[in-house]
C-alpha positions as CSV (number, residue, x, y, z in Angstrom):
1,X,1.9,-3.4,4.6
2,X,5.1,-4.9,3.0
3,X,4.3,-8.3,4.4
4,X,5.6,-10.3,1.5
5,X,8.8,-8.2,1.3
6,X,9.4,-8.4,5.0
7,X,9.0,-12.1,5.1
8,X,11.3,-12.7,2.1
9,X,14.0,-10.3,3.4
10,X,13.9,-11.8,6.9
11,X,14.6,-15.3,5.5
12,X,17.3,-13.9,3.3
13,X,19.1,-12.0,6.0
14,X,18.9,-15.0,8.5
15,X,21.3,-16.9,6.3
16,X,24.2,-14.4,7.0
17,X,23.9,-14.6,10.8
18,X,26.5,-16.7,12.5
19,X,29.2,-16.0,10.0
20,X,32.7,-15.1,11.4
21,X,33.1,-12.3,8.8
22,X,31.5,-10.9,5.7
23,X,33.2,-12.1,2.5
24,X,32.3,-11.9,-1.2
25,X,31.5,-15.7,-1.1
26,X,29.2,-15.8,1.9
27,X,27.2,-12.8,1.0
28,X,26.6,-13.9,-2.6
29,X,23.7,-16.2,-1.7
30,X,22.1,-13.6,0.5
31,X,22.4,-10.8,-2.1
32,X,20.8,-13.1,-4.6
33,X,17.9,-13.7,-2.3
34,X,17.6,-10.0,-1.5
35,X,17.6,-9.2,-5.2
36,X,14.8,-11.7,-5.8
37,X,12.8,-10.4,-2.9
38,X,13.0,-6.8,-4.3
39,X,12.0,-7.9,-7.8
40,X,9.1,-9.9,-6.5
41,X,8.0,-6.8,-4.6
42,X,7.8,-5.1,-8.0
43,X,10.7,-2.7,-7.4
44,X,12.1,-1.2,-10.6
45,X,15.0,-3.2,-12.0
46,X,17.4,-0.2,-12.2
47,X,16.7,0.5,-8.5
48,X,17.3,-3.1,-7.5
49,X,20.6,-3.2,-9.4
50,X,21.9,-0.1,-7.7
51,X,20.6,-1.3,-4.3
52,X,22.4,-4.6,-4.5
53,X,25.7,-3.1,-5.8
54,X,25.7,-0.4,-3.0
55,X,25.2,-3.2,-0.3
56,X,28.0,-5.3,-1.8
57,X,30.4,-2.3,-1.8
58,X,29.6,-1.3,1.7
59,X,29.6,-4.9,3.1
60,X,33.0,-5.6,1.7
61,X,34.5,-2.2,2.3
62,X,35.9,-0.4,5.3
63,X,32.5,0.2,7.0
64,X,32.3,-3.1,8.8
65,X,33.0,-2.4,12.5
66,X,34.0,-4.7,15.4
67,X,31.2,-3.4,17.6
68,X,28.6,-5.6,15.8
69,X,28.5,-9.2,14.6
70,X,28.7,-9.6,10.8
71,X,25.0,-10.5,10.7
72,X,24.1,-7.3,12.6
73,X,26.4,-5.2,10.4
74,X,24.9,-6.6,7.2
75,X,21.4,-5.9,8.5
76,X,22.4,-2.3,9.3
77,X,23.8,-1.9,5.8
78,X,20.6,-3.1,4.2
79,X,18.6,-0.8,6.5
80,X,20.7,2.2,5.7
81,X,20.4,1.5,2.0
82,X,16.6,1.2,2.2
83,X,16.6,4.6,3.8
84,X,18.8,6.0,1.1
85,X,16.6,4.9,-1.8
86,X,13.5,6.2,-0.1
87,X,14.9,9.6,0.6
88,X,17.0,9.5,3.8
89,X,14.9,12.1,5.6
90,X,11.2,13.0,5.8
91,X,9.9,16.0,3.9
92,X,7.1,18.1,5.4
93,X,4.8,20.4,3.5
94,X,6.1,23.8,2.7
95,X,3.5,26.2,4.0
96,X,5.9,29.2,4.5
97,X,4.0,31.6,2.2
98,X,1.5,34.4,2.5
99,X,-1.8,32.6,3.2
100,X,-3.5,30.9,1.6
101,X,-0.9,28.2,0.8
102,X,-2.2,26.5,-2.3
103,X,-1.8,22.7,-2.6
104,X,-2.6,21.1,-6.0
105,X,-3.3,17.4,-6.2
106,X,-2.8,15.5,-9.5
107,X,-2.9,11.9,-10.6
108,X,-4.5,9.1,-12.5
109,X,-8.2,8.1,-12.3
110,X,-9.0,6.0,-9.3
111,X,-5.7,6.7,-7.5
112,X,-7.6,8.2,-4.5
113,X,-7.2,12.0,-5.1
114,X,-10.5,13.1,-3.6
115,X,-10.2,11.1,-0.4
116,X,-6.6,12.3,-0.2
117,X,-7.8,15.9,-0.2
118,X,-10.0,15.1,2.8
119,X,-7.3,13.2,4.6
120,X,-4.8,15.9,4.0
121,X,-7.3,18.6,5.2
122,X,-7.8,16.7,8.4
123,X,-4.1,16.2,8.9
124,X,-3.4,19.9,8.4
125,X,-6.2,20.8,10.9
126,X,-5.1,18.4,13.6
127,X,-1.3,18.4,13.2
128,X,-0.5,21.9,11.9
129,X,-3.6,23.7,13.4
130,X,-4.4,25.3,10.0
131,X,-7.8,26.4,8.6
132,X,-8.4,24.6,5.3
133,X,-10.6,25.2,2.3
134,X,-11.1,22.5,-0.3
135,X,-12.4,22.8,-3.9
136,X,-13.0,20.3,-6.7
137,X,-12.2,21.2,-10.3
138,X,-13.2,17.7,-11.5
139,X,-16.1,18.6,-13.8
140,X,-15.9,15.3,-15.7
141,X,-16.5,12.5,-13.1
142,X,-20.2,12.2,-12.0
143,X,-20.7,13.2,-8.4
144,X,-17.0,14.1,-7.9
145,X,-17.9,17.5,-6.5
146,X,-20.6,16.1,-4.3
147,X,-18.2,13.5,-3.0
148,X,-15.7,16.1,-1.9
149,X,-18.5,18.2,-0.3
150,X,-19.5,15.2,1.8
151,X,-15.9,14.5,2.8
152,X,-15.3,18.1,3.7
153,X,-18.2,18.0,6.1
154,X,-16.8,14.9,7.7
155,X,-13.4,16.4,8.3
156,X,-14.7,19.9,9.2
157,X,-13.0,21.7,6.3
158,X,-14.6,24.7,4.4
159,X,-16.0,23.6,1.0
160,X,-16.0,25.9,-2.0
161,X,-18.9,25.0,-4.2
162,X,-18.6,24.4,-7.9
163,X,-20.7,22.8,-10.7
164,X,-19.9,20.5,-13.7
165,X,-20.9,23.5,-16.0
166,X,-18.0,25.6,-14.7
167,X,-14.6,25.6,-16.2
168,X,-11.8,24.2,-14.1
169,X,-9.7,27.4,-14.3
170,X,-12.7,29.6,-13.3
171,X,-13.4,27.3,-10.3
172,X,-9.8,27.5,-9.2
173,X,-9.4,31.3,-9.4
174,X,-12.8,31.9,-7.7
175,X,-11.8,29.5,-4.8
176,X,-8.5,31.3,-4.4
177,X,-10.3,34.7,-4.2
178,X,-12.7,33.2,-1.6
179,X,-9.9,31.7,0.4
180,X,-8.1,35.1,0.6
181,X,-11.4,36.8,1.7
182,X,-12.0,34.3,4.4
183,X,-8.4,34.3,5.6
184,X,-8.0,30.6,5.1
185,X,-4.5,29.2,5.8
186,X,-4.5,26.4,3.2
187,X,-6.5,25.9,-0.1
188,X,-6.4,22.3,-1.4
189,X,-7.4,21.9,-5.0
190,X,-8.7,18.5,-6.3
191,X,-8.3,17.8,-10.0
192,X,-9.8,15.3,-12.5
193,X,-8.0,12.1,-13.0
194,X,-6.0,12.0,-16.3
195,X,-3.5,10.0,-18.3
196,X,-0.2,11.5,-19.1
197,X,-0.7,10.6,-22.7
198,X,-3.9,12.8,-22.9
199,X,-2.4,16.0,-24.2
200,X,-5.6,18.0,-23.8
201,X,-6.1,17.1,-20.1
202,X,-2.4,17.6,-19.3
203,X,-2.6,21.1,-20.9
204,X,-5.6,21.8,-18.6
205,X,-3.8,20.9,-15.4
206,X,-0.7,22.9,-16.5
207,X,-3.1,25.9,-17.0
208,X,-4.5,25.3,-13.5
209,X,-1.0,25.2,-12.1
210,X,0.0,28.4,-13.9
211,X,-3.0,30.4,-12.6
212,X,-2.8,29.1,-9.0
213,X,1.0,29.0,-8.6
214,X,0.7,26.4,-5.8
215,X,3.4,26.1,-3.2
216,X,2.9,22.3,-3.3
217,X,2.0,20.1,-6.3
218,X,1.5,16.6,-5.0
219,X,1.2,13.5,-7.2
220,X,-1.2,10.9,-5.9
221,X,0.1,7.4,-6.5
222,X,-1.8,4.1,-6.0
223,X,0.7,1.8,-4.2
224,X,-0.9,-1.3,-5.7
225,X,0.5,-0.3,-9.1
226,X,4.1,-1.0,-8.0
227,X,6.9,0.3,-10.1
228,X,4.5,1.6,-12.7
229,X,3.6,4.3,-10.1
230,X,7.1,5.7,-10.3
231,X,7.1,5.7,-14.2
232,X,3.7,7.6,-14.2
233,X,5.0,10.1,-11.7
234,X,8.0,10.8,-13.8
235,X,5.8,11.4,-16.9
236,X,3.6,13.9,-14.9
237,X,6.8,15.6,-13.5
238,X,7.7,16.5,-17.1
239,X,4.6,18.6,-17.4
240,X,4.1,19.8,-13.8
241,X,6.8,20.8,-11.3
242,X,5.9,18.2,-8.7
243,X,7.0,18.8,-5.1
244,X,6.2,15.4,-3.7
245,X,4.1,12.2,-3.7
246,X,1.3,10.8,-1.6
247,X,1.1,7.0,-1.7
248,X,-2.5,5.7,-1.4
249,X,-3.8,2.3,-0.5
250,X,-0.5,1.4,1.2
251,X,-2.4,-0.8,3.7
252,X,-3.3,-3.1,0.8
253,X,0.2,-3.2,-0.7
254,X,2.1,-6.3,0.6
255,X,4.9,-5.8,-1.9
256,X,6.2,-2.3,-1.4
257,X,7.5,-1.7,-5.0
258,X,6.0,1.8,-5.3
259,X,7.5,3.0,-2.0
260,X,11.0,1.7,-3.0
261,X,10.9,3.0,-6.6
262,X,9.2,6.4,-6.6
263,X,12.0,8.5,-5.0
264,X,14.9,6.9,-7.0
265,X,13.1,7.2,-10.4
266,X,11.5,10.7,-10.0
267,X,13.8,12.4,-7.5
268,X,10.6,13.6,-5.7
269,X,10.1,12.8,-2.0
270,X,7.2,10.7,-0.7
271,X,5.5,13.1,1.8
272,X,2.5,11.0,2.9
273,X,1.2,7.5,3.0
274,X,-2.5,6.6,3.2
275,X,-2.9,3.5,5.2
276,X,-6.6,2.9,5.3
277,X,-10.0,4.1,4.0
278,X,-10.9,6.2,7.1
279,X,-10.2,10.0,6.8
280,X,-7.7,9.9,9.6
281,X,-5.7,7.1,7.9
282,X,-2.8,9.3,6.7
283,X,0.8,9.2,7.9
284,X,3.7,11.4,7.3
285,X,6.3,9.4,5.3
286,X,9.5,8.7,7.3
287,X,12.0,6.7,5.3
288,X,13.9,5.4,8.4
289,X,10.6,4.2,10.0
290,X,9.4,2.5,6.9
291,X,12.8,0.8,6.4
292,X,12.6,-0.4,10.0
293,X,9.1,-1.8,9.3
294,X,10.2,-3.5,6.1
295,X,12.9,-5.3,8.0
296,X,10.5,-6.4,10.7
297,X,12.0,-4.1,13.3
298,X,8.7,-2.2,13.9
299,X,8.0,1.5,14.0
300,X,7.5,2.5,17.6
301,X,7.7,6.2,17.0
302,X,4.8,6.2,14.6
303,X,2.8,4.0,17.0
304,X,3.4,6.5,19.9
305,X,2.4,9.4,17.6
306,X,-0.9,7.6,16.7
307,X,-1.6,6.9,20.4
308,X,-1.0,10.6,21.2
309,X,-3.4,11.7,18.4
310,X,-6.1,9.1,18.6
311,X,-6.4,7.9,22.2
312,X,-9.0,9.6,24.3
313,X,-6.8,11.0,27.1
314,X,-9.8,11.9,29.3
315,X,-11.1,8.3,29.2
316,X,-7.5,7.0,29.9
317,X,-7.0,9.3,32.9
318,X,-10.5,8.5,34.2
319,X,-9.7,4.8,34.1
320,X,-6.4,5.3,35.8
321,X,-8.0,7.3,38.6
322,X,-10.7,4.7,39.0
323,X,-8.2,1.9,39.3
324,X,-6.0,4.0,41.7
325,X,-9.0,4.3,44.0
326,X,-9.2,0.5,44.2
327,X,-12.2,0.0,41.9
328,X,-12.4,-2.9,39.5
329,X,-11.8,-2.8,35.8
330,X,-15.4,-3.6,34.6
331,X,-16.9,-4.5,31.2
332,X,-17.7,-0.9,30.4
333,X,-14.0,-0.1,30.7
334,X,-13.2,-3.2,28.6
335,X,-15.5,-1.9,25.9
336,X,-13.7,1.5,26.0
337,X,-10.4,-0.3,25.4
338,X,-11.8,-2.1,22.4
339,X,-13.0,1.2,21.0
340,X,-9.6,2.8,21.6
341,X,-7.9,-0.1,19.8
342,X,-10.2,0.3,16.9
343,X,-9.3,4.0,16.7
344,X,-5.7,3.0,16.4
345,X,-6.5,0.8,13.3
346,X,-7.0,-2.5,15.1
347,X,-4.5,-5.1,16.3
348,X,-3.0,-5.7,12.9
349,X,-1.9,-2.0,12.6
350,X,-0.4,-2.1,16.0
351,X,1.5,-5.3,15.4
352,X,2.8,-4.0,12.2
353,X,4.6,-1.2,14.1
354,X,5.8,-3.3,17.0
355,X,9.4,-4.7,16.9
356,X,9.5,-8.3,15.9
357,X,5.8,-8.4,15.3
358,X,5.6,-7.4,11.6
359,X,5.3,-11.0,10.4
360,X,2.4,-11.5,12.7
361,X,0.3,-8.7,11.2
362,X,-1.2,-11.0,8.5
363,X,-2.1,-13.6,11.1
364,X,-3.6,-10.9,13.2
365,X,-5.7,-9.7,10.3
366,X,-7.0,-13.2,9.8
367,X,-7.6,-14.1,13.4
368,X,-8.5,-10.7,14.8
369,X,-10.6,-9.2,12.1
370,X,-12.7,-6.0,12.8
371,X,-15.7,-8.3,13.0
372,X,-14.5,-9.9,16.2
373,X,-14.2,-6.4,17.9
374,X,-17.7,-5.6,16.6
375,X,-19.0,-8.9,18.1
376,X,-17.4,-8.3,21.5
377,X,-18.8,-4.8,21.6
378,X,-22.2,-6.1,20.6
379,X,-22.1,-8.6,23.5
380,X,-21.2,-5.9,26.1
381,X,-23.9,-3.6,24.7
382,X,-26.5,-6.4,25.2
383,X,-25.8,-6.4,28.9
384,X,-27.5,-4.3,31.5
385,X,-25.4,-1.5,33.2
386,X,-25.5,-3.7,36.4
387,X,-24.1,-6.7,34.5
388,X,-21.3,-4.6,33.0
389,X,-20.4,-3.3,36.5
390,X,-20.6,-6.7,38.1
391,X,-19.7,-9.4,35.5
392,X,-19.8,-12.2,38.2
393,X,-23.6,-11.7,38.3
394,X,-23.9,-13.1,34.8
395,X,-25.4,-16.6,35.3
396,X,-26.6,-19.1,32.7
397,X,-30.0,-17.5,32.0
398,X,-28.4,-14.1,31.7
399,X,-25.9,-15.5,29.2
400,X,-28.7,-16.9,27.1
401,X,-30.4,-13.6,27.0
402,X,-27.2,-11.7,26.1
403,X,-26.4,-14.3,23.4
404,X,-29.9,-13.8,21.9
405,X,-29.6,-10.0,22.1
406,X,-26.2,-9.9,20.4
407,X,-26.7,-12.6,17.9
408,X,-23.8,-14.7,19.4
409,X,-23.3,-18.0,21.2
410,X,-23.0,-18.7,24.9
411,X,-19.3,-19.9,24.1
412,X,-18.6,-16.3,22.9
413,X,-20.0,-14.9,26.1
414,X,-17.8,-17.2,28.2
415,X,-14.7,-16.3,26.1
416,X,-15.3,-12.6,26.6
417,X,-15.8,-13.0,30.3
418,X,-12.6,-15.0,30.5
419,X,-10.6,-12.4,28.6
420,X,-12.0,-9.7,30.8
421,X,-10.9,-11.5,33.9
422,X,-7.4,-11.9,32.6
423,X,-7.2,-8.2,31.6
424,X,-8.6,-7.2,35.0
425,X,-5.8,-9.1,36.8
426,X,-3.2,-7.5,34.5
427,X,-4.5,-4.0,35.3
428,X,-4.4,-4.7,39.0
429,X,-0.8,-6.0,38.8
430,X,0.3,-2.9,36.7
431,X,-1.2,-0.5,39.2
432,X,0.5,-2.1,42.1
433,X,3.9,-2.0,40.4
434,X,4.0,1.6,39.4
435,X,0.7,3.5,39.1
436,X,-0.5,5.3,36.0
437,X,2.8,5.4,34.0
438,X,3.3,1.6,34.4
439,X,-0.4,1.0,33.6
440,X,-0.1,2.9,30.3
441,X,3.1,1.1,29.4
442,X,1.4,-2.2,30.2
443,X,-1.6,-1.4,28.0
444,X,0.8,-0.5,25.1
445,X,3.2,-3.4,25.3
446,X,1.4,-6.4,26.7
447,X,-1.4,-8.7,25.6
448,X,-3.5,-10.5,28.2
449,X,-2.8,-14.2,28.5
450,X,-4.3,-16.1,25.6
451,X,-3.8,-13.2,23.2
452,X,-5.9,-10.3,22.1
453,X,-9.7,-10.5,22.1
454,X,-10.9,-12.7,19.2
455,X,-7.8,-14.7,18.8
């Protein structure tokens, strides 16, 4: 995410380091590069102009302190301005109403509304501990209702049934009655995709809004559409009183134009960002963290939150107790670690949020693709329980059998065994230096010699 913008901005800001002081002359070139970087990222022109002017005023004004070098100060100014245009603070959902709190989702066709309903339902259940009912009023798209029903089962939300023969308003009012009867905390209403120039469809969603009176009306924006996303959101906002935005497909957006344009143009906060296809790939939008990520400074807080939510604590504690008793880190443990890393979105997602590692995320995606993790897991699964427990017992004939069983080569088996040895040594070292806490820090902040598995 934001790879192209991060790379371009990093090169631009490097040119200002080493200067004795910030002057109009020596920041001209850097500002020009920053301007080009933002335009290439498909940020709206009006936003870029204001952004550059604000940086110029602050850089040459009284805000430069002696506690930092000019380069550091300029970086801080850019960081602060990025935060400003994205909203300065995060905005959570307003659920302070008599249940059920109704959330209405609107947007263009193909923006990802139905999957966003499921992701939001899971987020509310896991983070806010709310009971959630979902309903589809999309009677136009084939199988839209069935899609939401399948997704609701996957995330464990209550599904209110509807049919293409029903009218959207009738579906919505019936769902609201059912949600009240079942004492549901939140009702999320999915709507059909529509263009803002389609007067009939816009009248329909306005009617839905009037009958439901939702506490939150969220506009679903495809990040890949860049600054056009902000313009479309503004058009919808003229018909519906939008309360916020969800950016979808942010993991595929290397530019960042939508994230940097939406708030400035619409005045509406970005509340969530979908960063993958899985139903748990939804993050609360924190402008300060995203700004830090754009500038290649990482996002450790979000990484910690992900670890808290997605790491299997029972398995982690079991491993720590095992190592504390002096037992070895075997291949079954290694497989568990690969699975935990997959739960966190893979190495690329982790690198994207680690300070100084943002530029490596694209390399990681190329070198450490999901397939490499699947291959490593397949190799370990092709071993007997005894071989996983005692890897040293794996001789030439066993390697040939494992390679045949997993559809890999003997070189792949050797590479895995080598990586396991290196990780085993690191685990032992960590436990000696400080027990469980140090072990967990080591797992989070170190890579075994030679890089991550598959590199």
